[in-house]
Every structure is written in structure tokens, then in C-alpha cells.
C-alpha positions as CSV (number, residue, x, y, z in Angstrom):
1,M,98.1,102.9,135.0
2,L,98.8,106.2,133.1
3,T,96.2,108.9,133.1
4,K,94.8,110.3,129.8
5,A,97.0,113.4,130.3
6,S,100.1,111.3,130.8
7,I,99.3,109.2,127.7
8,S,98.9,112.4,125.7
9,Y,102.3,113.6,126.9
10,C,103.9,110.3,125.9
11,L,102.3,110.3,122.4
12,N,103.5,113.9,121.9
13,E,107.1,112.9,122.9
14,M,106.9,110.0,120.5
15,E,105.8,112.3,117.7
16,K,108.9,114.5,118.4
17,L,111.1,111.4,118.1
18,F,109.3,110.1,115.0
19,P,107.4,112.9,113.2
20,D,107.1,110.9,110.0
21,A,105.8,107.7,111.5
22,H,103.9,105.8,108.9
23,C,103.1,102.4,107.5
24,E,106.4,101.0,106.2
25,L,104.8,98.2,104.2
26,R,105.2,99.2,100.5
27,H,102.0,99.1,98.5
28,E,100.1,101.0,95.8
29,N,96.5,100.1,96.7
30,A,94.3,98.4,99.3
31,F,94.7,95.0,97.7
32,E,98.5,95.1,97.9
33,L,98.4,96.4,101.4
34,T,96.1,93.6,102.5
35,I,98.5,91.0,101.0
36,A,101.5,92.7,102.6
37,V,99.9,92.8,106.0
38,L,98.9,89.2,105.7
39,L,102.5,88.3,104.9
40,S,103.8,90.3,107.8
41,A,102.5,88.1,110.5
42,Q,105.5,86.9,112.6
43,C,107.7,88.6,110.0
44,T,109.5,91.9,109.7
45,D,108.2,94.6,107.4
46,A,111.7,94.8,105.8
47,L,111.6,91.2,104.7
48,V,108.0,91.6,103.4
49,N,109.0,94.6,101.4
50,K,111.9,92.6,99.9
51,V,109.5,89.8,98.8
52,T,106.7,92.0,97.6
53,L,109.1,94.0,95.4
54,N,108.9,91.2,92.8
55,L,105.6,89.7,94.0
56,F,103.6,92.8,93.2
57,K,105.2,93.0,89.8
58,K,104.1,89.5,89.0
59,Y,100.6,89.5,90.6
60,K,98.5,92.6,90.1
61,T,95.0,91.3,90.6
62,P,93.2,88.5,92.5
63,E,92.9,86.6,89.2
64,D,96.7,86.6,88.9
65,Y,97.2,84.8,92.2
66,L,94.6,82.2,91.1
67,A,96.1,81.7,87.7
68,V,99.2,79.9,89.0
69,P,99.6,76.6,90.9
70,L,99.7,76.9,94.7
71,E,103.3,75.6,94.6
72,E,104.4,78.4,92.4
73,L,103.0,81.0,94.8
74,E,104.6,79.2,97.7
75,Q,108.0,79.5,96.0
76,D,107.5,83.2,95.4
77,I,107.1,83.9,99.1
78,R,109.2,81.0,100.4
79,S,111.6,83.3,102.3
80,I,108.7,84.4,104.6
81,G,107.8,82.5,107.7
82,L,104.7,80.3,107.4
83,Y,104.8,80.7,103.7
84,R,102.7,77.6,102.9
85,N,99.8,78.7,105.1
86,K,100.1,82.3,103.9
87,A,100.0,81.1,100.2
88,K,96.8,79.2,100.9
89,H,95.3,82.2,102.7
90,I,96.2,84.5,99.8
91,R,94.5,82.2,97.2
92,N,91.4,81.7,99.4
93,L,91.2,85.5,100.0
94,C,91.4,86.2,96.3
95,Q,88.7,83.6,95.6
96,R,86.4,85.3,98.1
97,L,87.1,88.7,96.7
98,L,86.1,87.6,93.3
99,E,83.0,85.8,94.5
100,H,81.7,88.4,96.9
101,Y,83.4,91.8,96.3
102,N,83.9,92.0,92.6
103,G,87.7,91.6,93.2
104,Q,87.9,94.7,95.4
105,I,89.0,95.0,99.0
106,P,86.0,96.0,101.2
107,S,86.4,99.1,103.3
108,D,84.2,97.8,106.1
109,H,86.0,96.2,109.1
110,A,83.3,93.6,109.7
111,E,83.6,92.4,106.1
112,L,87.4,92.5,106.1
113,V,87.7,90.0,109.0
114,T,85.6,87.5,107.0
115,L,88.4,87.3,104.4
116,P,90.8,84.2,104.8
117,G,93.9,85.2,106.7
118,V,92.6,88.6,107.7
119,G,92.3,89.0,111.5
120,R,91.4,92.0,113.5
121,K,94.9,93.6,113.4
122,T,95.1,93.2,109.6
123,A,91.7,94.7,109.2
124,N,92.5,97.6,111.4
125,V,95.6,98.4,109.4
126,V,93.7,98.2,106.1
127,V,90.8,100.4,107.1
128,S,93.2,103.0,108.6
129,V,95.9,103.1,106.0
130,A,94.0,102.3,102.8
131,F,90.7,103.9,103.6
132,G,91.5,106.6,106.2
133,K,89.2,105.4,108.9
134,P,90.1,105.7,112.6
135,A,91.6,102.4,113.9
136,I,94.4,101.2,116.2
137,A,96.1,98.0,115.1
138,V,97.8,96.2,118.0
139,D,100.9,94.4,116.9
140,T,103.8,93.2,119.0
141,H,105.3,96.7,119.2
142,V,102.0,98.5,120.2
143,E,101.3,95.8,122.8
144,R,104.8,95.9,124.3
145,V,105.0,99.7,124.5
146,S,101.5,100.0,126.0
147,K,102.3,97.5,128.7
148,R,105.7,98.8,129.5
149,L,104.5,102.4,129.9
150,G,101.5,101.3,132.0
151,I,98.9,102.3,129.6
152,C,97.5,98.8,129.9
153,R,98.0,95.9,132.3
154,W,100.6,93.2,131.7
155,K,97.9,90.5,131.8
156,D,95.7,92.3,129.2
157,S,94.9,90.4,126.0
158,V,95.5,92.0,122.6
159,T,91.9,92.9,122.3
160,E,91.9,94.4,125.8
161,V,94.9,96.5,124.9
162,E,93.1,97.7,121.7
163,N,90.0,98.6,123.7
164,T,92.0,100.4,126.4
165,L,93.8,102.5,123.8
166,M,90.6,103.4,122.0
167,R,89.0,104.4,125.3
168,K,91.9,106.6,126.5
169,I,92.8,108.2,123.2
170,P,90.6,110.5,121.1
171,E,89.2,108.8,118.0
172,N,90.7,111.3,115.6
173,E,94.2,110.4,116.9
174,W,93.9,106.6,116.7
175,S,95.6,106.1,113.4
176,A,98.5,108.5,114.1
177,T,98.9,106.8,117.6
178,H,99.1,103.4,115.9
179,H,102.1,104.5,113.8
180,R,103.8,106.4,116.6
181,L,103.6,103.4,118.9
182,I,105.0,101.1,116.2
183,F,107.9,103.4,115.4
184,F,108.6,103.9,119.1
185,G,108.6,100.2,119.8
186,R,110.5,99.2,116.6
187,Y,113.3,101.8,116.8
188,H,113.5,102.9,120.4
189,C,111.7,100.8,123.0
190,K,112.9,97.6,121.5
191,A,112.1,94.1,122.8
192,Q,115.6,93.1,123.8
193,S,117.6,96.4,124.0
194,P,115.3,99.3,124.8
195,K,117.0,102.7,124.9
196,C,115.9,103.4,128.5
197,D,119.0,105.5,129.3
198,Q,118.1,108.1,126.6
199,C,114.3,107.8,126.7
200,P,112.2,111.0,127.3
201,L,109.5,108.9,128.9
202,L,111.7,107.2,131.5
203,S,110.1,109.2,134.4
204,L,106.7,107.8,133.5
205,C,107.8,104.3,132.5
206,R,107.5,101.6,135.1
207,E,109.4,99.0,133.1
208,G,112.2,101.5,132.3
209,K,112.7,102.5,135.9
210,K,113.1,98.8,136.8
211,R,115.6,98.2,134.0
212,M,117.7,101.3,134.9
213,K,117.6,100.4,138.6
214,G,118.8,96.9,137.7
215,K,121.5,98.3,135.5
216,I,122.8,100.6,138.2
217,T,122.8,97.8,140.8
218,S,124.7,95.4,138.4
219,E,127.4,98.1,137.8
220,Q,128.0,98.7,141.5
């Protein structure tokens, strides 16, 4: 397991690689961000942005999503995986917003996770990006990088990964860390073809060392 000092070094190196790491889901307000993150489950941000380009022109408010038949909304997001379930979640979310929050996205994490389709990860993204509150959202990239580097254990659950990161990283760095880990995992430490041979963190990465050792052995 990496020490806090080693983790800090890793995050600084990630910042050098990706100084502009940020949320890549296009949105103009907390409501659009919530919808976008909901749609991004098991889907790439690039595809979500392609869909929301027209979706957010057609639907501006919770009322707009409830004003059309469910089947119409399904067709509007059909190219996204699990579109039927996501369409239902969006409509139920909008209904709850109107009934309990005057149509506005709440800024409190505990209230966000009560919204249909909004889990802990989505809530963390919203409170961090839309409301500027410290949070670390653990998606597939954050989990993979944290485990490969040895910040967390391979057997740790997503919640355990989140708790470990929050414990080992200063609170004022949580949000920036979330984006750096995502960019590092998305563009450098990829799931299938990580760039171990050109990684500044190779000397600290247990997974990278194994991969490079295996590569050298196979080439001999």
C-alpha cells in the first residue's frame, strides 16, 4: 500500500500530465449535469455528450421531461446503453424534484442519493462539480488506477476505495484528485493498453512492474 507521501507524489505527476483535468460531461447547470451523469452509467462521456447536445436543447426543465410520453424520451436517448431504465429514472427524478425540491437539484449529498437513478457516485460528482463541495467520485477509472498503484487493495469495494482515498488525501484536494485520477485512467493507465513503458509512476506501480516484466519475458 502506498504511503501518503507516495500518493501525493503520484497525484502531482498526474497533474503534470493532465493540468486541465476536469469534468468532460457538457452541461450548463446542476440539473443538466445530474441528467448527464445518470446517462453516463456504463457509457462513455463522449457518447453522452453526443446525445445531450440535442437532448438539452429539447428538454430544459423537469416539466419538459414529463410533458412527453416515456417512449419519446426513450427514443431521444436510444443510442445510450440501458436507455429504457435511464428514461424511467429521468422521469421519476424529475417528478421527485417537482414534488420535493421546487424543480431544483438539491446540493446536499444525502438528499441527492434519494433521487431515482442517483447513486453515491453520481451524487459525489454533482456536489463536487455543480456545487463546489469536496468529494471523490469513484468510477471505473478511479477504482482501476487506485488499485493498480496500490493506493487501495484489489479486493476493496467501491465504497472502500472511496473511504481510503478520502482518508489518505487532504479534503481540499478531493475534487481535483477525482478529475486527475479519471484523466489518468482514461487517457494513460487504460484498462486494456496502459502506457506502462512511458509512465512516470512505473517505479511505484505494482501492476505496471508486473506488466513490464511480463512484456520483457515474452520478448526474450
